[in-house]
C-alpha positions as CSV (number, residue, x, y, z in Angstrom):
1,M,103.6,164.9,116.6
2,T,103.3,161.6,118.3
3,A,102.8,158.5,115.8
4,P,99.4,157.1,115.6
5,T,99.1,153.9,117.0
6,A,97.7,150.4,115.4
7,L,95.0,150.8,117.7
8,D,94.0,154.1,117.3
9,L,94.4,154.0,113.4
10,A,92.0,150.7,113.6
11,K,89.2,152.7,115.6
12,R,89.2,155.2,112.7
13,L,88.2,153.1,110.4
14,I,86.3,150.5,112.4
15,A,83.9,153.9,113.1
16,Q,83.2,154.2,109.4
17,P,80.5,151.6,108.2
18,S,81.6,149.9,105.1
19,I,79.5,146.6,104.5
20,T,80.4,145.1,101.6
21,P,80.4,147.0,98.4
22,A,82.4,149.7,100.5
23,T,82.9,153.3,99.4
24,G,82.8,156.6,100.6
25,S,83.8,157.9,104.3
26,V,86.1,154.7,105.2
27,F,88.1,155.3,102.1
28,D,88.4,159.1,103.1
29,E,90.0,157.8,106.5
30,M,92.1,155.5,104.3
31,E,93.3,158.7,102.5
32,A,93.7,160.8,105.3
33,M,96.4,158.5,107.0
34,L,98.3,158.0,103.7
35,V,98.4,161.6,102.7
36,P,100.7,162.7,105.8
37,L,102.7,159.8,105.2
38,G,104.0,160.9,101.7
39,F,101.6,158.6,99.3
40,E,100.3,159.5,96.2
41,I,96.4,158.4,96.0
42,S,94.4,157.1,93.7
43,R,90.6,156.5,94.3
44,F,88.3,155.2,91.7
45,I,84.9,153.6,91.4
46,A,84.4,150.6,89.4
47,G,81.0,148.1,88.8
48,D,77.5,148.5,88.2
49,A,74.4,147.9,90.3
50,P,73.8,144.7,91.5
51,E,72.4,141.7,89.0
52,D,70.4,138.7,89.9
53,G,70.3,139.3,93.4
54,E,74.0,139.3,93.9
55,L,76.2,141.8,95.3
56,G,77.7,144.0,93.0
57,G,78.9,147.3,92.4
58,P,79.8,150.5,92.9
59,V,83.0,149.3,94.4
60,E,85.3,152.0,95.6
61,N,89.4,151.0,94.9
62,L,92.4,152.7,96.0
63,F,96.0,152.6,95.2
64,A,98.8,154.4,97.3
65,I,101.9,154.6,96.8
66,R,105.3,156.3,97.7
67,R,108.4,155.9,95.6
68,G,111.9,155.7,96.5
69,S,114.8,157.0,95.3
70,T,114.3,154.2,92.5
71,D,111.1,152.0,91.8
72,S,112.8,149.2,93.1
73,P,112.7,147.0,95.2
74,H,109.0,147.8,95.2
75,F,106.9,146.5,97.9
76,S,103.0,146.5,98.5
77,F,100.2,145.9,101.0
78,A,97.1,144.6,100.0
79,G,93.9,144.7,102.0
80,H,90.4,145.4,102.1
81,L,87.8,147.4,103.6
82,D,85.1,146.2,103.5
83,V,83.2,143.8,106.2
84,V,80.6,141.5,106.0
85,P,77.5,142.5,107.8
86,P,77.2,142.5,111.8
87,G,74.1,140.7,112.0
88,E,72.2,141.1,115.2
89,G,72.7,140.3,118.8
90,W,76.1,142.4,119.3
91,Q,76.8,143.6,122.8
92,T,77.3,146.7,121.4
93,N,77.2,149.1,118.3
94,P,79.4,146.8,115.8
95,F,80.8,150.4,114.2
96,L,81.4,152.3,117.5
97,P,84.8,150.4,117.9
98,E,84.9,150.1,122.0
99,V,87.9,148.3,124.2
100,R,87.0,146.2,126.7
101,G,89.4,144.5,128.8
102,D,92.6,144.0,126.3
103,L,90.3,143.5,123.2
104,L,89.3,146.0,120.7
105,H,85.6,145.2,119.4
106,G,84.0,146.2,115.7
107,R,83.5,144.7,112.8
108,G,86.1,144.4,111.2
109,A,88.3,144.5,113.9
110,V,89.7,141.5,112.8
111,D,89.2,140.9,109.2
112,M,90.6,143.1,108.1
113,K,90.9,146.9,109.4
114,G,93.0,145.8,112.1
115,S,95.0,144.7,110.2
116,I,95.4,147.5,107.6
117,A,95.9,150.1,110.3
118,A,98.7,147.7,111.5
119,F,100.5,148.2,108.2
120,V,99.9,152.1,108.2
121,S,101.5,152.0,111.7
122,A,104.1,150.1,110.7
123,L,104.9,152.8,108.2
124,H,105.0,155.2,110.9
125,Q,108.4,153.0,112.2
126,L,109.9,153.1,108.8
127,P,112.5,155.2,107.4
128,D,111.2,157.3,104.5
129,D,114.3,156.3,102.2
130,L,113.4,152.7,101.5
131,G,112.4,151.9,98.1
132,T,109.1,152.1,97.0
133,I,105.9,151.0,99.0
134,S,102.7,150.8,97.9
135,L,99.0,149.7,99.2
136,I,96.4,148.3,97.4
137,I,92.9,148.4,98.8
138,T,89.7,147.4,97.9
139,G,86.0,147.6,99.1
140,D,85.0,144.4,97.3
141,E,87.1,140.9,98.9
142,E,83.7,140.1,101.2
143,G,81.4,139.9,98.1
144,P,82.1,138.5,94.6
145,A,85.1,140.2,94.1
146,R,84.3,141.5,91.2
147,F,85.3,144.7,90.8
148,G,88.0,145.4,93.2
149,T,91.6,143.9,93.5
150,V,91.0,142.5,89.6
151,A,90.2,146.5,88.3
152,L,93.0,147.3,90.5
153,M,95.5,145.4,89.0
154,D,94.1,146.8,85.4
155,F,94.8,150.4,87.0
156,M,98.0,149.1,87.4
157,A,99.2,147.2,84.3
158,E,98.1,150.8,82.3
159,R,100.6,152.5,84.3
160,E,103.0,149.7,84.1
161,I,102.8,149.5,88.0
162,T,104.3,145.9,88.9
163,P,105.7,145.1,92.5
164,D,108.4,142.9,93.2
165,L,106.8,141.1,96.1
166,C,102.8,141.0,98.1
167,L,102.1,141.2,101.8
168,V,98.2,140.1,102.1
169,G,97.0,141.2,105.4
170,E,94.5,138.7,105.9
171,P,93.9,137.0,109.3
172,T,95.7,133.8,108.9
173,S,96.8,133.3,112.8
174,V,94.7,130.5,114.4
175,H,95.3,130.0,118.1
176,R,98.2,132.6,118.9
177,L,99.3,135.4,116.4
178,G,102.3,134.1,114.1
179,D,101.7,130.4,114.5
180,M,100.6,130.4,110.9
181,M,101.1,132.1,107.5
182,K,99.9,131.3,103.9
183,I,101.8,130.6,100.9
184,G,99.0,129.3,99.1
185,R,95.0,129.0,98.9
186,R,93.2,126.3,97.0
187,G,91.2,127.2,94.1
188,S,87.5,127.4,94.2
189,V,84.8,126.9,91.5
190,N,80.9,126.6,92.1
191,M,78.3,125.0,89.9
192,W,74.5,124.8,89.4
193,I,72.9,121.6,88.1
194,T,69.8,121.2,86.3
195,V,67.6,118.4,85.3
196,H,64.4,119.2,83.1
197,G,62.2,116.2,83.2
198,M,58.2,116.3,82.2
199,Q,55.1,116.5,85.0
200,G,52.9,113.6,85.5
201,H,50.5,111.9,87.8
202,V,52.7,109.8,90.0
203,A,50.3,106.8,89.5
204,Y,51.4,107.5,85.8
205,P,55.5,107.3,85.6
206,H,55.0,106.2,81.9
207,N,53.8,109.1,81.2
208,A,56.2,111.4,83.2
209,D,59.5,111.8,83.2
210,N,60.9,112.1,86.9
211,P,64.4,114.8,86.9
212,I,64.5,113.9,90.5
213,T,66.3,110.2,89.0
214,K,68.3,111.8,86.7
215,L,69.5,114.4,89.1
216,G,70.1,111.3,91.6
217,K,72.1,109.6,89.2
218,I,74.6,112.6,88.6
219,L,75.5,113.2,92.1
220,S,75.9,109.8,92.8
221,E,78.4,109.7,89.9
222,I,80.0,112.5,90.9
223,D,80.1,111.7,95.1
224,A,82.2,108.6,94.0
225,I,84.9,110.8,92.1
226,Q,88.3,111.1,94.5
227,L,90.0,114.0,93.2
228,D,93.3,113.4,94.4
229,E,95.1,112.7,97.6
230,G,96.8,116.3,98.1
231,T,100.1,116.9,97.1
232,D,103.2,118.3,98.9
233,W,101.6,121.8,99.9
234,F,98.1,121.3,99.7
235,Q,95.3,119.2,101.4
236,P,93.1,117.2,98.9
237,S,90.7,118.2,97.0
238,N,87.1,117.8,98.2
239,I,83.5,118.3,96.1
240,E,80.5,119.4,98.4
241,F,77.1,119.2,98.0
242,T,75.5,122.6,99.2
243,D,71.8,122.8,97.8
244,L,69.2,120.6,96.8
245,H,65.6,122.2,95.1
246,V,62.8,121.0,93.6
247,G,59.9,123.3,95.0
248,N,57.5,120.6,94.7
249,P,53.8,121.5,96.8
250,A,52.3,118.0,96.0
251,H,53.1,114.9,97.0
252,N,51.3,112.9,94.0
253,V,53.4,114.9,91.1
254,I,56.4,114.5,89.7
255,P,58.2,117.8,89.1
256,A,59.4,119.1,85.9
257,K,62.8,120.2,86.9
258,A,65.2,119.1,90.0
259,E,68.6,121.5,90.6
260,G,71.3,121.2,92.7
261,R,74.4,122.8,93.8
262,L,77.9,122.0,94.3
263,S,81.3,123.3,95.3
264,I,84.9,122.4,94.3
265,R,87.9,122.9,96.3
266,F,90.9,121.9,94.4
267,N,94.9,122.3,94.7
268,D,97.0,122.8,91.7
269,R,96.5,119.5,90.2
270,H,93.3,121.2,88.6
271,T,91.9,124.2,87.0
272,G,88.7,125.7,87.4
273,E,88.1,124.6,83.8
274,S,89.5,121.4,84.0
275,L,86.8,120.5,86.9
276,S,84.1,122.1,85.0
277,T,84.3,120.1,81.8
278,M,84.9,117.0,84.3
279,V,81.4,117.4,85.4
280,Q,79.8,118.6,82.7
281,E,80.3,115.5,80.7
282,I,78.6,113.8,83.7
283,V,75.8,115.9,84.0
284,E,75.0,115.6,80.2
285,R,75.4,112.3,80.0
286,H,72.1,112.1,82.1
287,G,70.7,114.9,80.4
288,G,71.3,117.9,82.7
289,E,72.9,121.1,81.7
290,L,75.6,122.8,84.1
291,K,76.8,126.0,85.1
292,P,79.9,126.6,86.7
293,I,81.5,129.8,88.2
294,I,85.5,130.1,88.7
295,S,86.2,132.0,91.6
296,G,89.9,131.8,91.8
297,E,92.6,129.0,90.7
298,P,95.1,127.7,92.8
299,F,98.5,129.4,93.6
300,L,101.6,128.8,95.2
301,T,104.5,131.1,96.6
302,P,107.2,128.1,97.0
303,P,109.0,128.6,100.4
304,G,112.4,131.3,100.0
305,E,113.3,134.3,100.4
306,F,109.9,136.0,100.8
307,S,108.8,133.6,102.9
308,D,111.8,133.2,105.2
309,I,111.8,137.3,105.8
310,V,108.1,137.1,106.9
311,A,108.9,133.9,109.1
312,D,112.2,135.5,111.0
313,A,110.0,138.9,111.5
314,I,107.2,136.6,113.2
315,R,109.6,134.4,115.1
316,E,111.5,138.0,116.5
317,V,108.3,140.3,117.6
318,T,106.4,136.7,119.1
319,G,108.9,134.0,119.4
320,V,106.6,131.8,117.5
321,E,107.2,129.3,114.8
322,P,105.1,130.1,112.1
323,E,103.2,127.2,110.3
324,L,103.6,127.5,106.4
325,S,99.7,126.7,105.2
326,T,98.1,126.7,102.0
327,S,94.6,125.7,104.0
328,G,91.4,127.9,104.4
329,G,89.1,129.7,101.8
330,T,90.0,132.2,98.7
331,S,91.3,135.5,99.0
332,D,92.5,138.4,96.7
333,A,95.4,136.6,96.9
334,R,94.5,134.2,94.2
335,F,94.4,137.0,91.8
336,L,97.6,139.2,92.9
337,A,99.7,135.8,92.7
338,K,99.4,135.7,88.8
339,I,102.1,138.7,89.0
340,M,104.2,139.0,91.3
341,P,105.1,136.3,94.6
342,V,102.4,136.5,97.4
343,V,102.5,135.7,101.5
344,E,99.4,136.3,103.7
345,F,100.0,136.9,107.1
346,G,97.6,138.7,109.4
347,L,95.3,138.7,112.8
348,C,93.9,135.8,114.4
349,N,90.9,134.9,113.2
350,A,88.5,133.6,116.0
351,T,86.1,135.9,115.7
352,M,86.3,136.9,112.0
353,H,82.4,137.3,110.6
354,K,81.5,136.4,114.3
355,L,79.0,138.7,116.5
356,D,81.1,140.6,118.9
357,E,84.3,140.6,116.6
358,A,87.2,141.4,118.7
359,V,91.3,141.6,118.4
360,A,93.7,141.9,121.1
361,V,95.2,144.9,121.5
362,D,98.8,143.6,122.2
363,D,98.6,141.4,118.6
364,L,97.6,145.1,116.4
365,D,101.0,146.5,118.3
366,Q,103.1,143.6,117.8
367,L,101.9,142.6,113.8
368,A,102.9,146.4,113.3
369,K,106.0,145.7,114.6
370,I,106.5,142.6,112.5
371,F,105.2,144.6,109.5
372,A,107.8,147.0,109.8
373,L,110.7,144.4,110.5
374,I,109.1,142.7,107.0
375,V,108.8,145.9,104.9
376,A,112.2,147.0,106.2
377,R,114.2,144.1,105.0
378,A,112.6,143.7,101.8
379,L,113.4,146.8,101.1
380,S,117.2,146.0,102.3
């Protein structure tokens, strides 16, 4: 029987709609791909219904493992089957995969069903007597990530399963396959600021207390902060204001409340807690309240044997010299890095989350070859 190509497998996954949080048929398809390869499959649902207008559960997770003659070395691949909503304006149905020219179109083609398909295709190219291989697959990466990879890590901990190395298949390439891989990511914390005042007439300000003035002072003080100038592997941390809200319909009324929101992407000179404490001191000094939510801490897998294996495989297949980077947003690697070395590598990210998301068919084939080399050398 002819082994399925990465293109064949990507089509099968794209054809199963899986807007975050994902459950059901896409995991059925994933299981059907892995069982013939000798993997033991565990699936479970985590999380409740959405709360406070945010995406929540239920979320489906899948852990698959094929044990070698010994449990170690143990190589793991991590990824997500959930996708962002497709939006309006696609040339074709986003969940009916279509090859046009040299490109495969469909929601998730790049982020990241194509990468998962390439890894499964790579498994068909590998001998059965390698060390232990596992897949950590969630339906909750594109959402708040509360019930996905974190729940899978709890599942593994309960069973005393800890991989030695983990490759996360996020789309890291920029201009061509192989030009960038990630050895770390900055952390992320979002903060909501609320300042209460006293409503009153603008002509009688002594009878009111304007919260906008206080919020302006808070934001001005925060804006003046320079967190750092970057490190050897991380770009400078940055603070960005992302929302201001008063909701005052009247031009002659001083409002009773003003709100602001900011986001900080930070390197390993800080923690989410230290930054929250710093901002909270400023906010409280001006009479405001702060609600911080830490999305993830920074992590770094220092260049070494694992990153060399990945870079060498990329070079051998594509002829491209990969840049080792910590740029970009957060990924589930921020959780996995707490228990094992993690490197991220995958497809070109130019069309991820866009209309008519597409991946080059040739890139899928090359990625499968790269993955096969990485696993074989990591387990040798």
